[in-house]
N, C-alpha and C positions, 0 to 999 in steps of 0.2 A: 529328296527322299518323298514329296510327294506324287510325282509321277511314277517311282516306282510302286508305292504302296496302292496306286488306285490300279495300276497295270495287274498287281498281285490279286488285288480284292476282287476284280472282273475273272481271273482266273480263276480264284476258289470258288467264287458265287458261282461259277460254271458247271464247276463240279460237283459242287451241292446241289444244282439246279432250282437256284433262289436269282433274285434282280440282285444283283450289287448293292442298290439303294439298303436293302434290308440286311447288309453285312455291318457291323460294327467293327472297327478297326481295333477297337479295344475287348471285346469278345473272345472268351478261350476257343481255341479249336474245339477240343473235346465237346464243350458243349454249344456250339455250332454243328455237331453232328459225325467231325473230323475223325474218321477210324481209321487203322492202319493202311487198308486199299486207296483210300483219298489221299492220307498223308501221302504214300506214298507216289500219286500220283501227279502232287502239289509240288512235291520236291524236284521232280521231273519239269516241271514247269518253270519253278525258278530257275533251276539249271538251263532252262531254255532261252529266258530272260534276262540272267545275268551272268552267266557261263561260269556261275560260282556253283560246284556239285557239294549239297546237303547231301546228307542221310536223313532219313524218315526220323531215325532221334531228334534230329537238330527242331523238326518241324514242332516237339511237342517239349525239347528244350526252351524254346523262345514261343510261347504258349499263344501269342495273338499277333495277329497281322502288323501290328507297330512294335512290336517286341523283334519280329524277324526282321522285318524292315531296316530295325537299327542294327541289329547285328548283320545284314546284309552291307549295309551303307558303309560300317568300318570297314568290310571286309576289302567292299570293292577301293575304299582309301587306304589302305596298306594299313589299318589298325588293329590292334590284337583284342578281341572281344570274344575271346575264346570261352569263358567261366560262362555257362548258360543262367538265365536268368532263375531258373527254380532252383539251381545250389546257391546262386547270391543270396535268396531268401530265409536261407538256413541260419 
């Protein structure tokens, strides 16, 4: 999981124009400045790295890098984790 998180962290930091060491994996995407355009580009990077097709909504349904990586790892391992974090908190 740390390897995937590290790679996605670098990709997201690049899209945001910051150093990856400045990006906390628990910071919320919207607080980092991820808007719809960056979210779309990041979703494409996720697909490139994992071969998992996610839409922009998934980027915001799993609002931190840690939560998104947990979702992606479950998908890669064939587990069903389709309930977004945002809905679990309700």
